[in-house]
N, C-alpha and C positions, 0 to 999 in steps of 0.2 A: 173261603175259596182262595186258593193261591192264584197268582198271575198265570202260571204255567197251565193250570187247570182251565182257566178261562180261554186261553189261546187254543188249547186242544178242543174244548167244547164248541167254540164258535168257528173253528176252522182257520184261524189266523196263522200266518206263517207258512201255509202250504204253497208249493210252487204251482202256478197255473199250468194246466195241461194243454197241449196243442199250440203253444206259442212258438213260432219259428224263430230261429236265431237271426241275428243281424246279417250274417254272411249269406244265409239262404234267402233272406228278404231281398238283398241287393242282387243276387243272381236272378231271382224271379222277376224283379223289376227290369233288369237289363234285357233278359230274354223276351219279356213282354213287349218292350219298346222296339226291339229288333224285329220281332214277328209282325207287329203292327205296321212298321215301316215297309217290310217286305210285301205285306198284303196290299197296302196302298200303292206301292210302286208297280205291282203286278196288275192292278186294276187300271190306274191312270197312265202308266208308262210315260213319265215326264222326260223331256229332252234336256239332259243335264250337260250337254256339250258347251264348252266355253267358246265365245266368239274369237276369231283370229285377232291377234294384236297387230295393229298397223305400224305403230311406232312407239318405242319406249324412250326415245331421246327427249332431252329437255329443249327449251326454246333456243338456247344458245347453240345447241347441236344443229337444230333446224336452220338457223341463220347462217351457220358456217357452210352448210350444203348448198345454199343458194348462192 
């Protein structure tokens, strides 16, 4: 038996069927993450507002004001 006959007999070298490409896998992962985040935020409705900033100055700026 030749090597080629063995490969054909035992199915070696065939492309697997149903394997998604890397691009589609990335798209599916991103869509799944965004969908999950959307569901969680619709259920829990977190308050994502930032607190007001009182002062952005440094210590030297605060001393000059006094």
